[in-house]
N, CA, C and O atoms as a GROMACS GRO file, in nm:
protein
  612
    1MET      N    1  -1.032  -1.111   4.025
    1MET     CA    2  -0.885  -1.074   4.013
    1MET      C    3  -0.832  -1.123   3.872
    1MET      O    4  -0.888  -1.215   3.811
    2LYS      N    5  -0.730  -1.062   3.827
    2LYS     CA    6  -0.679  -1.094   3.706
    2LYS      C    7  -0.597  -1.205   3.723
    2LYS      O    8  -0.554  -1.240   3.833
    3TYR      N    9  -0.567  -1.277   3.587
    3TYR     CA   10  -0.499  -1.394   3.570
    3TYR      C   11  -0.353  -1.366   3.598
    3TYR      O   12  -0.285  -1.446   3.663
    4ILE      N   13  -0.301  -1.248   3.548
    4ILE     CA   14  -0.154  -1.216   3.557
    4ILE      C   15  -0.122  -1.189   3.709
    4ILE      O   16  -0.018  -1.233   3.759
    5SER      N   17  -0.221  -1.109   3.786
    5SER     CA   18  -0.188  -1.069   3.928
    5SER      C   19  -0.174  -1.193   4.019
    5SER      O   20  -0.106  -1.189   4.121
    6LYS      N   21  -0.243  -1.310   3.978
    6LYS     CA   22  -0.235  -1.450   4.055
    6LYS      C   23  -0.107  -1.505   4.067
    6LYS      O   24  -0.061  -1.565   4.164
    7ARG      N   25  -0.041  -1.472   3.933
    7ARG     CA   26   0.082  -1.547   3.886
    7ARG      C   27   0.210  -1.459   3.895
    7ARG      O   28   0.297  -1.470   3.810
    8LEU      N   29   0.220  -1.374   3.997
    8LEU     CA   30   0.328  -1.293   4.034
    8LEU      C   31   0.438  -1.347   4.134
    8LEU      O   32   0.405  -1.406   4.237
    9PHE      N   33   0.562  -1.324   4.101
    9PHE     CA   34   0.657  -1.409   4.180
    9PHE      C   35   0.663  -1.333   4.321
    9PHE      O   36   0.587  -1.239   4.344
   10ASP      N   37   0.746  -1.374   4.402
   10ASP     CA   38   0.775  -1.308   4.536
   10ASP      C   39   0.831  -1.176   4.500
   10ASP      O   40   0.908  -1.177   4.403
   11GLY      N   41   0.805  -1.050   4.564
   11GLY     CA   42   0.856  -0.931   4.550
   11GLY      C   43   0.835  -0.871   4.423
   11GLY      O   44   0.901  -0.772   4.394
   12GLU      N   45   0.740  -0.923   4.331
   12GLU     CA   46   0.702  -0.884   4.188
   12GLU      C   47   0.563  -0.796   4.206
   12GLU      O   48   0.474  -0.838   4.279
   13ALA      N   49   0.550  -0.672   4.134
   13ALA     CA   50   0.431  -0.600   4.124
   13ALA      C   51   0.415  -0.547   4.013
   13ALA      O   52   0.505  -0.506   3.940
   14ILE      N   53   0.289  -0.542   3.990
   14ILE     CA   54   0.219  -0.472   3.850
   14ILE      C   55   0.245  -0.337   3.859
   14ILE      O   56   0.211  -0.268   3.955
   15GLU      N   57   0.312  -0.293   3.749
   15GLU     CA   58   0.347  -0.141   3.748
   15GLU      C   59   0.243  -0.069   3.669
   15GLU      O   60   0.195   0.039   3.703
   16TYR      N   61   0.206  -0.147   3.541
   16TYR     CA   62   0.112  -0.108   3.438
   16TYR      C   63   0.050  -0.188   3.370
   16TYR      O   64   0.114  -0.283   3.326
   17CYS      N   65  -0.081  -0.180   3.340
   17CYS     CA   66  -0.168  -0.276   3.259
   17CYS      C   67  -0.204  -0.192   3.138
   17CYS      O   68  -0.230  -0.072   3.149
   18GLY      N   69  -0.205  -0.250   3.032
   18GLY     CA   70  -0.266  -0.193   2.900
   18GLY      C   71  -0.391  -0.234   2.884
   18GLY      O   72  -0.431  -0.333   2.945
   19ASP      N   73  -0.470  -0.167   2.800
   19ASP     CA   74  -0.611  -0.199   2.784
   19ASP      C   75  -0.645  -0.172   2.621
   19ASP      O   76  -0.570  -0.101   2.554
   20PHE      N   77  -0.759  -0.231   2.568
   20PHE     CA   78  -0.781  -0.182   2.435
   20PHE      C   79  -0.848  -0.076   2.432
   20PHE      O   80  -0.916  -0.048   2.530
   21HIS      N   81  -0.847  -0.004   2.336
   21HIS     CA   82  -0.914   0.112   2.314
   21HIS      C   83  -1.039   0.136   2.300
   21HIS      O   84  -1.088   0.053   2.224
   22GLY      N   85  -1.113   0.211   2.338
   22GLY     CA   86  -1.247   0.233   2.361
   22GLY      C   87  -1.334   0.212   2.220
   22GLY      O   88  -1.446   0.164   2.206
   23LEU      N   89  -1.230   0.273   2.111
   23LEU     CA   90  -1.311   0.266   1.960
   23LEU      C   91  -1.318   0.133   1.936
   23LEU      O   92  -1.417   0.100   1.870
   24HIS      N   93  -1.233   0.032   1.974
   24HIS     CA   94  -1.244  -0.092   1.935
   24HIS      C   95  -1.358  -0.168   2.010
   24HIS      O   96  -1.419  -0.259   1.954
   25LYS      N   97  -1.382  -0.132   2.126
   25LYS     CA   98  -1.500  -0.187   2.201
   25LYS      C   99  -1.620  -0.116   2.156
   25LYS      O  100  -1.726  -0.173   2.182
   26PHE      N  101  -1.626  -0.002   2.092
   26PHE     CA  102  -1.737   0.061   2.012
   26PHE      C  103  -1.765  -0.020   1.898
   26PHE      O  104  -1.880  -0.052   1.869
   27MET      N  105  -1.658  -0.057   1.825
   27MET     CA  106  -1.685  -0.121   1.702
   27MET      C  107  -1.751  -0.278   1.723
   27MET      O  108  -1.803  -0.338   1.629
   28ALA      N  109  -1.744  -0.321   1.828
   28ALA     CA  110  -1.804  -0.442   1.882
   28ALA      C  111  -1.943  -0.418   1.882
   28ALA      O  112  -2.025  -0.497   1.834
   29TRP      N  113  -1.972  -0.304   1.940
   29TRP     CA  114  -2.115  -0.272   1.949
   29TRP      C  115  -2.196  -0.234   1.810
   29TRP      O  116  -2.316  -0.254   1.790
   30MET      N  117  -2.105  -0.179   1.725
   30MET     CA  118  -2.153  -0.136   1.590
   30MET      C  119  -2.173  -0.256   1.513
   30MET      O  120  -2.265  -0.261   1.432
   31THR      N  121  -2.091  -0.356   1.533
   31THR     CA  122  -2.108  -0.482   1.469
   31THR      C  123  -2.245  -0.547   1.505
   31THR      O  124  -2.328  -0.585   1.423
   32LEU      N  125  -2.255  -0.554   1.632
   32LEU     CA  126  -2.389  -0.618   1.690
   32LEU      C  127  -2.505  -0.537   1.619
   32LEU      O  128  -2.591  -0.597   1.555
   33LEU      N  129  -2.505  -0.413   1.632
   33LEU     CA  130  -2.602  -0.331   1.592
   33LEU      C  131  -2.650  -0.346   1.437
   33LEU      O  132  -2.768  -0.369   1.414
   34PHE      N  133  -2.569  -0.333   1.348
   34PHE     CA  134  -2.571  -0.328   1.184
   34PHE      C  135  -2.550  -0.488   1.160
   34PHE      O  136  -2.611  -0.528   1.060
   35LEU      N  137  -2.484  -0.579   1.224
   35LEU     CA  138  -2.504  -0.704   1.150
   35LEU      C  139  -2.592  -0.818   1.264
   35LEU      O  140  -2.609  -0.937   1.235
   36GLY      N  141  -2.627  -0.773   1.361
   36GLY     CA  142  -2.705  -0.844   1.451
   36GLY      C  143  -2.824  -0.927   1.423
   36GLY      O  144  -2.865  -1.021   1.491
   37VAL      N  145  -2.889  -0.867   1.287
   37VAL     CA  146  -2.997  -0.930   1.232
   37VAL      C  147  -2.957  -1.066   1.174
   37VAL      O  148  -3.040  -1.155   1.156
   38PHE      N  149  -2.809  -1.081   1.141
   38PHE     CA  150  -2.768  -1.192   1.097
   38PHE      C  151  -2.692  -1.258   1.201
   38PHE      O  152  -2.636  -1.193   1.289
   39LEU      N  153  -2.686  -1.402   1.194
   39LEU     CA  154  -2.612  -1.450   1.283
   39LEU      C  155  -2.456  -1.405   1.304
   39LEU      O  156  -2.401  -1.405   1.413
   40ILE      N  157  -2.398  -1.369   1.186
   40ILE     CA  158  -2.270  -1.339   1.186
   40ILE      C  159  -2.243  -1.210   1.276
   40ILE      O  160  -2.134  -1.198   1.332
   41GLY      N  161  -2.336  -1.121   1.288
   41GLY     CA  162  -2.310  -1.003   1.378
   41GLY      C  163  -2.298  -1.042   1.514
   41GLY      O  164  -2.229  -0.971   1.587
   42ILE      N  165  -2.360  -1.152   1.567
   42ILE     CA  166  -2.376  -1.194   1.696
   42ILE      C  167  -2.268  -1.280   1.726
   42ILE      O  168  -2.223  -1.294   1.840
   43TYR      N  169  -2.226  -1.338   1.624
   43TYR     CA  170  -2.102  -1.438   1.643
   43TYR      C  171  -1.998  -1.328   1.666
   43TYR      O  172  -1.938  -1.335   1.773
   44LEU      N  173  -1.968  -1.233   1.587
   44LEU     CA  174  -1.852  -1.159   1.579
   44LEU      C  175  -1.845  -1.055   1.699
   44LEU      O  176  -1.737  -1.004   1.730
   45PHE      N  177  -1.970  -1.024   1.769
   45PHE     CA  178  -1.981  -0.936   1.864
   45PHE      C  179  -1.928  -1.021   1.983
   45PHE      O  180  -1.836  -0.980   2.053
   46ILE      N  181  -1.988  -1.135   2.002
   46ILE     CA  182  -1.938  -1.240   2.106
   46ILE      C  183  -1.801  -1.270   2.104
   46ILE      O  184  -1.740  -1.297   2.208
   47LYS      N  185  -1.749  -1.269   1.996
   47LYS     CA  186  -1.589  -1.320   1.982
   47LYS      C  187  -1.507  -1.185   2.016
   47LYS      O  188  -1.400  -1.189   2.077
   48MET      N  189  -1.559  -1.079   1.977
   48MET     CA  190  -1.489  -0.964   2.013
   48MET      C  191  -1.485  -0.935   2.174
   48MET      O  192  -1.386  -0.889   2.232
   49LYS      N  193  -1.608  -0.969   2.235
   49LYS     CA  194  -1.614  -0.928   2.377
   49LYS      C  195  -1.539  -1.032   2.467
   49LYS      O  196  -1.500  -0.998   2.579
   50VAL      N  197  -1.520  -1.158   2.421
   50VAL     CA  198  -1.453  -1.252   2.473
   50VAL      C  199  -1.309  -1.211   2.481
   50VAL      O  200  -1.247  -1.198   2.587
   51ARG      N  201  -1.254  -1.189   2.347
   51ARG     CA  202  -1.117  -1.141   2.336
   51ARG      C  203  -1.078  -1.022   2.417
   51ARG      O  204  -0.968  -1.004   2.470
   52PHE      N  205  -1.193  -0.936   2.421
   52PHE     CA  206  -1.131  -0.809   2.528
   52PHE      C  207  -1.131  -0.870   2.666
   52PHE      O  208  -1.045  -0.840   2.748
   53ALA      N  209  -1.225  -0.952   2.690
   53ALA     CA  210  -1.240  -0.995   2.857
   53ALA      C  211  -1.106  -1.077   2.888
   53ALA      O  212  -1.052  -1.074   2.998
   54THR      N  213  -1.057  -1.151   2.777
   54THR     CA  214  -0.982  -1.261   2.814
   54THR      C  215  -0.816  -1.233   2.784
   54THR      O  216  -0.726  -1.311   2.816
   55THR      N  217  -0.800  -1.117   2.720
   55THR     CA  218  -0.657  -1.050   2.689
   55THR      C  219  -0.604  -0.974   2.794
   55THR      O  220  -0.662  -0.870   2.824
   56GLU      N  221  -0.494  -1.011   2.862
   56GLU     CA  222  -0.429  -0.908   2.956
   56GLU      C  223  -0.296  -0.882   2.907
   56GLU      O  224  -0.233  -0.972   2.852
   57PHE      N  225  -0.245  -0.757   2.923
   57PHE     CA  226  -0.100  -0.742   2.902
   57PHE      C  227  -0.051  -0.619   2.991
   57PHE      O  228  -0.096  -0.505   2.990
   58CYS      N  229   0.064  -0.676   3.076
   58CYS     CA  230   0.099  -0.596   3.202
   58CYS      C  231   0.230  -0.571   3.182
   58CYS      O  232   0.295  -0.643   3.106
   59VAL      N  233   0.289  -0.461   3.251
   59VAL     CA  234   0.444  -0.452   3.303
   59VAL      C  235   0.442  -0.488   3.442
   59VAL      O  236   0.354  -0.445   3.516
   60THR      N  237   0.544  -0.573   3.488
   60THR     CA  238   0.561  -0.584   3.613
   60THR      C  239   0.696  -0.528   3.661
   60THR      O  240   0.767  -0.476   3.575
   61SER      N  241   0.736  -0.532   3.779
   61SER     CA  242   0.866  -0.477   3.817
   61SER      C  243   0.974  -0.579   3.754
   61SER      O  244   1.088  -0.536   3.735
   62ARG      N  245   0.943  -0.717   3.720
   62ARG     CA  246   1.038  -0.801   3.663
   62ARG      C  247   1.026  -0.844   3.507
   62ARG      O  248   1.119  -0.905   3.456
   63ARG      N  249   0.918  -0.815   3.438
   63ARG     CA  250   0.886  -0.878   3.344
   63ARG      C  251   0.787  -0.820   3.260
   63ARG      O  252   0.721  -0.738   3.324
   64ILE      N  253   0.750  -0.830   3.138
   64ILE     CA  254   0.625  -0.791   3.070
   64ILE      C  255   0.552  -0.911   3.031
   64ILE      O  256   0.618  -1.012   3.007
   65VAL      N  257   0.425  -0.913   3.020
   65VAL     CA  258   0.350  -1.021   3.019
   65VAL      C  259   0.225  -0.989   2.939
   65VAL      O  260   0.160  -0.885   2.950
   66LEU      N  261   0.194  -1.109   2.842
   66LEU     CA  262   0.083  -1.112   2.765
   66LEU      C  263  -0.008  -1.242   2.773
   66LEU      O  264   0.038  -1.351   2.736
   67LYS      N  265  -0.129  -1.229   2.819
   67LYS     CA  266  -0.216  -1.342   2.852
   67LYS      C  267  -0.304  -1.339   2.754
   67LYS      O  268  -0.347  -1.228   2.722
   68THR      N  269  -0.351  -1.456   2.686
   68THR     CA  270  -0.442  -1.464   2.594
   68THR      C  271  -0.525  -1.606   2.637
   68THR      O  272  -0.475  -1.695   2.705
   69GLY      N  273  -0.652  -1.606   2.585
   69GLY     CA  274  -0.706  -1.741   2.589
   69GLY      C  275  -0.820  -1.734   2.691
   69GLY      O  276  -0.808  -1.672   2.797
   70LEU      N  277  -0.938  -1.804   2.653
   70LEU     CA  278  -1.044  -1.824   2.750
   70LEU      C  279  -1.038  -1.970   2.805
   70LEU      O  280  -1.018  -1.978   2.926
   71PHE      N  281  -1.053  -2.091   2.733
   71PHE     CA  282  -1.045  -2.197   2.785
   71PHE      C  283  -0.909  -2.244   2.826
   71PHE      O  284  -0.890  -2.295   2.937
   72THR      N  285  -0.817  -2.227   2.739
   72THR     CA  286  -0.663  -2.260   2.776
   72THR      C  287  -0.598  -2.087   2.742
   72THR      O  288  -0.620  -1.999   2.659
   73ALA      N  289  -0.510  -2.104   2.861
   73ALA     CA  290  -0.442  -1.974   2.891
   73ALA      C  291  -0.293  -1.988   2.804
   73ALA      O  292  -0.219  -2.086   2.812
   74HIS      N  293  -0.271  -1.883   2.729
   74HIS     CA  294  -0.147  -1.873   2.670
   74HIS      C  295  -0.074  -1.766   2.716
   74HIS      O  296  -0.110  -1.654   2.683
   75MET      N  297   0.029  -1.782   2.794
   75MET     CA  298   0.095  -1.673   2.854
   75MET      C  299   0.224  -1.658   2.803
   75MET      O  300   0.291  -1.760   2.789
   76ILE      N  301   0.278  -1.538   2.769
   76ILE     CA  302   0.416  -1.505   2.696
   76ILE      C  303   0.482  -1.395   2.789
   76ILE      O  304   0.437  -1.282   2.810
   77ASP      N  305   0.587  -1.448   2.836
   77ASP     CA  306   0.660  -1.312   2.923
   77ASP      C  307   0.796  -1.284   2.881
   77ASP      O  308   0.856  -1.371   2.818
   78LEU      N  309   0.848  -1.183   2.904
   78LEU     CA  310   0.980  -1.140   2.868
   78LEU      C  311   1.038  -1.063   2.992
   78LEU      O  312   0.981  -0.967   3.045
   79GLU      N  313   1.156  -1.117   3.031
   79GLU     CA  314   1.222  -1.035   3.148
   79GLU      C  315   1.263  -0.908   3.091
   79GLU      O  316   1.297  -0.892   2.974
   80LEU      N  317   1.256  -0.805   3.196
   80LEU     CA  318   1.300  -0.677   3.161
   80LEU      C  319   1.461  -0.663   3.108
   80LEU      O  320   1.500  -0.574   3.033
   81ASP      N  321   1.529  -0.752   3.156
   81ASP     CA  322   1.683  -0.730   3.128
   81ASP      C  323   1.703  -0.793   2.990
   81ASP      O  324   1.804  -0.758   2.929
   82ALA      N  325   1.618  -0.887   2.929
   82ALA     CA  326   1.632  -0.933   2.813
   82ALA      C  327   1.560  -0.855   2.703
   82ALA      O  328   1.556  -0.908   2.592
   83ILE      N  329   1.499  -0.727   2.722
   83ILE     CA  330   1.444  -0.661   2.641
   83ILE      C  331   1.539  -0.569   2.547
   83ILE      O  332   1.603  -0.478   2.600
   84GLU      N  333   1.549  -0.590   2.421
   84GLU     CA  334   1.643  -0.518   2.328
   84GLU      C  335   1.569  -0.381   2.283
   84GLU      O  336   1.640  -0.285   2.256
   85GLY      N  337   1.445  -0.371   2.276
   85GLY     CA  338   1.378  -0.239   2.256
   85GLY      C  339   1.238  -0.265   2.222
   85GLY      O  340   1.201  -0.380   2.201
   86ALA      N  341   1.150  -0.154   2.216
   86ALA     CA  342   1.015  -0.163   2.187
   86ALA      C  343   0.986  -0.080   2.076
   86ALA      O  344   1.048   0.025   2.063
   87HIS      N  345   0.892  -0.117   1.988
   87HIS     CA  346   0.846  -0.058   1.863
   87HIS      C  347   0.691  -0.026   1.877
   87HIS      O  348   0.612  -0.115   1.906
   88ILE      N  349   0.652   0.100   1.857
   88ILE     CA  350   0.513   0.147   1.840
   88ILE      C  351   0.478   0.181   1.685
   88ILE      O  352   0.546   0.258   1.618
   89TYR      N  353   0.369   0.116   1.640
   89TYR     CA  354   0.332   0.131   1.499
   89TYR      C  355   0.175   0.169   1.523
   89TYR      O  356   0.089   0.095   1.572
   90GLN      N  357   0.160   0.304   1.477
   90GLN     CA  358   0.032   0.351   1.459
   90GLN      C  359  -0.011   0.401   1.321
   90GLN      O  360   0.067   0.459   1.245
   91SER      N  361  -0.134   0.377   1.292
   91SER     CA  362  -0.182   0.422   1.169
   91SER      C  363  -0.213   0.561   1.171
   91SER      O  364  -0.190   0.622   1.276
   92PHE      N  365  -0.269   0.634   1.057
   92PHE     CA  366  -0.307   0.764   1.066
   92PHE      C  367  -0.419   0.782   1.173
   92PHE      O  368  -0.412   0.864   1.265
   93PHE      N  369  -0.537   0.685   1.146
   93PHE     CA  370  -0.626   0.714   1.259
   93PHE      C  371  -0.593   0.673   1.410
   93PHE      O  372  -0.649   0.731   1.504
   94GLY      N  373  -0.504   0.574   1.428
   94GLY     CA  374  -0.434   0.554   1.538
   94GLY      C  375  -0.375   0.648   1.622
   94GLY      O  376  -0.380   0.655   1.745
   95ARG      N  377  -0.301   0.744   1.515
   95ARG     CA  378  -0.222   0.882   1.581
   95ARG      C  379  -0.350   0.965   1.631
   95ARG      O  380  -0.353   1.008   1.746
   96ILE      N  381  -0.438   0.984   1.558
   96ILE     CA  382  -0.560   1.079   1.590
   96ILE      C  383  -0.629   1.025   1.733
   96ILE      O  384  -0.632   1.097   1.833
   97PHE      N  385  -0.678   0.902   1.729
   97PHE     CA  386  -0.744   0.849   1.834
   97PHE      C  387  -0.678   0.780   1.936
   97PHE      O  388  -0.743   0.740   2.032
   98GLY      N  389  -0.541   0.759   1.927
   98GLY     CA  390  -0.446   0.717   2.033
   98GLY      C  391  -0.447   0.583   2.073
   98GLY      O  392  -0.458   0.545   2.189
   99TYR      N  393  -0.435   0.496   1.953
   99TYR     CA  394  -0.432   0.354   1.965
   99TYR      C  395  -0.310   0.315   1.871
   99TYR      O  396  -0.266   0.389   1.783
  100GLY      N  397  -0.262   0.191   1.901
  100GLY     CA  398  -0.170   0.135   1.815
  100GLY      C  399  -0.104   0.004   1.849
  100GLY      O  400  -0.145  -0.054   1.950
  101ASP      N  401  -0.021  -0.044   1.787
  101ASP     CA  402   0.040  -0.184   1.792
  101ASP      C  403   0.188  -0.165   1.886
  101ASP      O  404   0.261  -0.068   1.863
  102VAL      N  405   0.220  -0.254   1.980
  102VAL     CA  406   0.353  -0.246   2.041
  102VAL      C  407   0.393  -0.380   2.000
  102VAL      O  408   0.326  -0.483   2.006
  103ILE      N  409   0.527  -0.361   1.953
  103ILE     CA  410   0.616  -0.509   1.937
  103ILE      C  411   0.725  -0.480   2.036
  103ILE      O  412   0.784  -0.372   2.036
  104VAL      N  413   0.754  -0.576   2.120
  104VAL     CA  414   0.873  -0.575   2.194
  104VAL      C  415   0.964  -0.658   2.157
  104VAL      O  416   0.922  -0.772   2.145
  105GLN      N  417   1.104  -0.640   2.127
  105GLN     CA  418   1.203  -0.723   2.082
  105GLN      C  419   1.291  -0.778   2.213
  105GLN      O  420   1.340  -0.700   2.295
  106GLY      N  421   1.302  -0.908   2.220
  106GLY     CA  422   1.396  -0.957   2.321
  106GLY      C  423   1.526  -1.004   2.243
  106GLY      O  424   1.541  -0.997   2.121
  107ARG      N  425   1.619  -1.057   2.339
  107ARG     CA  426   1.741  -1.127   2.292
  107ARG      C  427   1.706  -1.240   2.185
  107ARG      O  428   1.609  -1.315   2.198
  108GLY      N  429   1.785  -1.245   2.089
  108GLY     CA  430   1.781  -1.344   1.986
  108GLY      C  431   1.633  -1.345   1.920
  108GLY      O  432   1.579  -1.240   1.884
  109GLU      N  433   1.579  -1.454   1.909
  109GLU     CA  434   1.437  -1.449   1.834
  109GLU      C  435   1.337  -1.431   1.915
  109GLU      O  436   1.225  -1.453   1.868
  110GLY      N  437   1.346  -1.391   2.049
  110GLY     CA  438   1.213  -1.372   2.126
  110GLY      C  439   1.158  -1.232   2.094
  110GLY      O  440   1.218  -1.146   2.030
  111GLY      N  441   1.045  -1.222   2.142
  111GLY     CA  442   0.974  -1.092   2.128
  111GLY      C  443   0.825  -1.103   2.147
  111GLY      O  444   0.779  -1.214   2.121
  112ILE      N  445   0.743  -1.012   2.189
  112ILE     CA  446   0.614  -1.006   2.206
  112ILE      C  447   0.546  -0.928   2.113
  112ILE      O  448   0.596  -0.816   2.101
  113ASP      N  449   0.444  -0.950   2.039
  113ASP     CA  450   0.364  -0.876   1.958
  113ASP      C  451   0.224  -0.851   2.040
  113ASP      O  452   0.137  -0.938   2.042
  114PHE      N  453   0.212  -0.738   2.102
  114PHE     CA  454   0.099  -0.719   2.175
  114PHE      C  455  -0.006  -0.674   2.070
  114PHE      O  456   0.026  -0.622   1.963
  115PRO      N  457  -0.148  -0.701   2.115
  115PRO     CA  458  -0.236  -0.660   2.018
  115PRO      C  459  -0.272  -0.505   2.026
  115PRO      O  460  -0.222  -0.429   2.109
  116ILE      N  461  -0.359  -0.469   1.935
  116ILE     CA  462  -0.377  -0.307   1.941
  116ILE      C  463  -0.434  -0.281   2.066
  116ILE      O  464  -0.524  -0.344   2.120
  117MET      N  465  -0.353  -0.150   2.120
  117MET     CA  466  -0.406  -0.115   2.239
  117MET      C  467  -0.431   0.043   2.262
  117MET      O  468  -0.389   0.124   2.179
  118ALA      N  469  -0.496   0.082   2.368
  118ALA     CA  470  -0.476   0.243   2.387
  118ALA      C  471  -0.363   0.275   2.453
  118ALA      O  472  -0.301   0.202   2.530
  119HIS      N  473  -0.331   0.413   2.415
  119HIS     CA  474  -0.210   0.464   2.461
  119HIS      C  475  -0.073   0.384   2.454
  119HIS      O  476  -0.015   0.361   2.560
  120PRO      N  477  -0.023   0.344   2.343
  120PRO     CA  478   0.071   0.252   2.323
  120PRO      C  479   0.217   0.331   2.379
  120PRO      O  480   0.308   0.262   2.424
  121GLY      N  481   0.225   0.456   2.372
  121GLY     CA  482   0.322   0.530   2.437
  121GLY      C  483   0.343   0.513   2.582
  121GLY      O  484   0.454   0.494   2.633
  122ARG      N  485   0.237   0.520   2.642
  122ARG     CA  486   0.242   0.493   2.795
  122ARG      C  487   0.284   0.341   2.846
  122ARG      O  488   0.345   0.323   2.952
  123PHE      N  489   0.248   0.250   2.770
  123PHE     CA  490   0.288   0.112   2.773
  123PHE      C  491   0.442   0.106   2.762
  123PHE      O  492   0.516   0.061   2.849
  124VAL      N  493   0.478   0.152   2.654
  124VAL     CA  494   0.631   0.168   2.623
  124VAL      C  495   0.708   0.238   2.745
  124VAL      O  496   0.810   0.198   2.802
  125ALA      N  497   0.641   0.337   2.765
  125ALA     CA  498   0.718   0.432   2.910
  125ALA      C  499   0.700   0.349   3.023
  125ALA      O  500   0.783   0.350   3.113
  126ALA      N  501   0.610   0.284   3.028
  126ALA     CA  502   0.599   0.192   3.151
  126ALA      C  503   0.717   0.090   3.154
  126ALA      O  504   0.779   0.063   3.257
  127ILE      N  505   0.745   0.032   3.024
  127ILE     CA  506   0.835  -0.072   3.002
  127ILE      C  507   0.970  -0.010   3.040
  127ILE      O  508   1.042  -0.076   3.115
  128GLU      N  509   1.015   0.120   2.991
  128GLU     CA  510   1.137   0.172   3.000
  128GLU      C  511   1.167   0.216   3.137
  128GLU      O  512   1.283   0.217   3.176
  129GLU      N  513   1.054   0.260   3.227
  129GLU     CA  514   1.065   0.301   3.366
  129GLU      C  515   1.079   0.175   3.440
  129GLU      O  516   1.172   0.178   3.521
  130ALA      N  517   1.015   0.065   3.437
  130ALA     CA  518   1.038  -0.056   3.481
  130ALA      C  519   1.183  -0.102   3.477
  130ALA      O  520   1.246  -0.143   3.575
  131ARG      N  521   1.226  -0.092   3.359
  131ARG     CA  522   1.376  -0.138   3.329
  131ARG      C  523   1.472  -0.077   3.380
  131ARG      O  524   1.577  -0.134   3.408
  132MET      N  525   1.443   0.086   3.404
  132MET     CA  526   1.541   0.164   3.466
  132MET      C  527   1.543   0.136   3.618
  132MET      O  528   1.646   0.150   3.684
  133HIS      N  529   1.432   0.100   3.670
  133HIS     CA  530   1.421   0.065   3.822
  133HIS      C  531   1.490  -0.059   3.838
  133HIS      O  532   1.560  -0.076   3.937
  134ALA      N  533   1.474  -0.160   3.738
  134ALA     CA  534   1.539  -0.291   3.790
  134ALA      C  535   1.695  -0.284   3.763
  134ALA      O  536   1.778  -0.346   3.830
  135GLN      N  537   1.722  -0.208   3.669
  135GLN     CA  538   1.882  -0.183   3.684
  135GLN      C  539   1.946  -0.103   3.791
  135GLN      O  540   2.065  -0.110   3.821
  136ALA      N  541   1.853  -0.022   3.848
  136ALA     CA  542   1.901   0.062   3.951
  136ALA      C  543   1.892  -0.017   4.080
  136ALA      O  544   1.979   0.014   4.160
  137ALA      N  545   1.803  -0.117   4.121
  137ALA     CA  546   1.782  -0.192   4.215
  137ALA      C  547   1.888  -0.262   4.274
  137ALA      O  548   1.892  -0.261   4.397
  138PRO      N  549   1.990  -0.335   4.200
  138PRO     CA  550   2.106  -0.400   4.256
  138PRO      C  551   2.207  -0.322   4.299
  138PRO      O  552   2.288  -0.372   4.377
  139MET      N  553   2.222  -0.182   4.254
  139MET     CA  554   2.293  -0.082   4.308
  139MET      C  555   2.268  -0.036   4.451
  139MET      O  556   2.352  -0.027   4.540
  140GLU      N  557   2.121  -0.007   4.458
  140GLU     CA  558   2.055   0.045   4.575
  140GLU      C  559   2.080  -0.053   4.674
  140GLU      O  560   2.124  -0.008   4.779
  141MET      N  561   2.061  -0.185   4.668
  141MET     CA  562   2.082  -0.293   4.742
  141MET      C  563   2.220  -0.300   4.815
  141MET      O  564   2.236  -0.324   4.934
  142LEU      N  565   2.336  -0.271   4.703
  142LEU     CA  566   2.470  -0.285   4.745
  142LEU      C  567   2.495  -0.158   4.841
  142LEU      O  568   2.556  -0.169   4.948
  143SER      N  569   2.446  -0.046   4.796
  143SER     CA  570   2.474   0.063   4.882
  143SER      C  571   2.414   0.051   5.029
  143SER      O  572   2.480   0.086   5.127
  144GLU      N  573   2.299   0.006   5.036
  144GLU     CA  574   2.248  -0.024   5.177
  144GLU      C  575   2.323  -0.135   5.236
  144GLU      O  576   2.340  -0.128   5.357
  145GLU      N  577   2.372  -0.236   5.173
  145GLU     CA  578   2.477  -0.332   5.245
  145GLU      C  579   2.584  -0.268   5.279
  145GLU      O  580   2.626  -0.293   5.392
  146LEU      N  581   2.650  -0.182   5.206
  146LEU     CA  582   2.774  -0.111   5.251
  146LEU      C  583   2.744  -0.008   5.368
  146LEU      O  584   2.812  -0.004   5.471
  147HIS      N  585   2.650   0.063   5.346
  147HIS     CA  586   2.609   0.142   5.454
  147HIS      C  587   2.576   0.071   5.585
  147HIS      O  588   2.619   0.129   5.685
  148HIS      N  589   2.510  -0.039   5.605
  148HIS     CA  590   2.483  -0.131   5.708
  148HIS      C  591   2.637  -0.182   5.779
  148HIS      O  592   2.661  -0.193   5.899
  149ALA      N  593   2.720  -0.206   5.673
  149ALA     CA  594   2.866  -0.276   5.724
  149ALA      C  595   2.941  -0.167   5.792
  149ALA      O  596   3.012  -0.190   5.889
  150GLN      N  597   2.924  -0.041   5.737
  150GLN     CA  598   3.006   0.063   5.795
  150GLN      C  599   2.951   0.101   5.933
  150GLN      O  600   3.020   0.128   6.031
  151ALA      N  601   2.806   0.098   5.927
  151ALA     CA  602   2.749   0.147   6.050
  151ALA      C  603   2.782   0.022   6.164
  151ALA      O  604   2.810   0.055   6.279
  152ALA      N  605   2.778  -0.077   6.138
  152ALA     CA  606   2.818  -0.178   6.244
  152ALA      C  607   2.964  -0.197   6.290
  152ALA      O  608   2.992  -0.265   6.388
  153GLU      N  609   3.057  -0.129   6.210
  153GLU     CA  610   3.197  -0.112   6.253
  153GLU      C  611   3.205  -0.020   6.343
  153GLU      O  612   3.314   0.009   6.392
   0.00000   0.00000   0.00000
């Protein structure tokens, strides 16, 4: 089970989880293949595989979360209503192969700089969709309460 899914609040659900691009996972294997003869290749391969296995980034119904770390967990989250905007940065090859950086700006000095991920546009779209649902939820609850109050009369 994922680290983030174990630390959800009551009523919170994971909407979307990002992942590293397959090209970056392939580069770990290429590093091992070409530099594996030297200890540096084995070290870099293990370092990359541990990073891939211990980094999680998800959009939930209440917040966005980035978790890193193996022995110590470093978790950064940002409430959906505190998000000012999200930016995608893709290099030339990133646009061709579908990977890039996502930076989410929060109110004030807050923000999260996510690692290079596959399909950054989908991640940002999931953030915007979750924000839209979070903004509409209080109005839907109010509408239901008014409907129940009128039905009781």
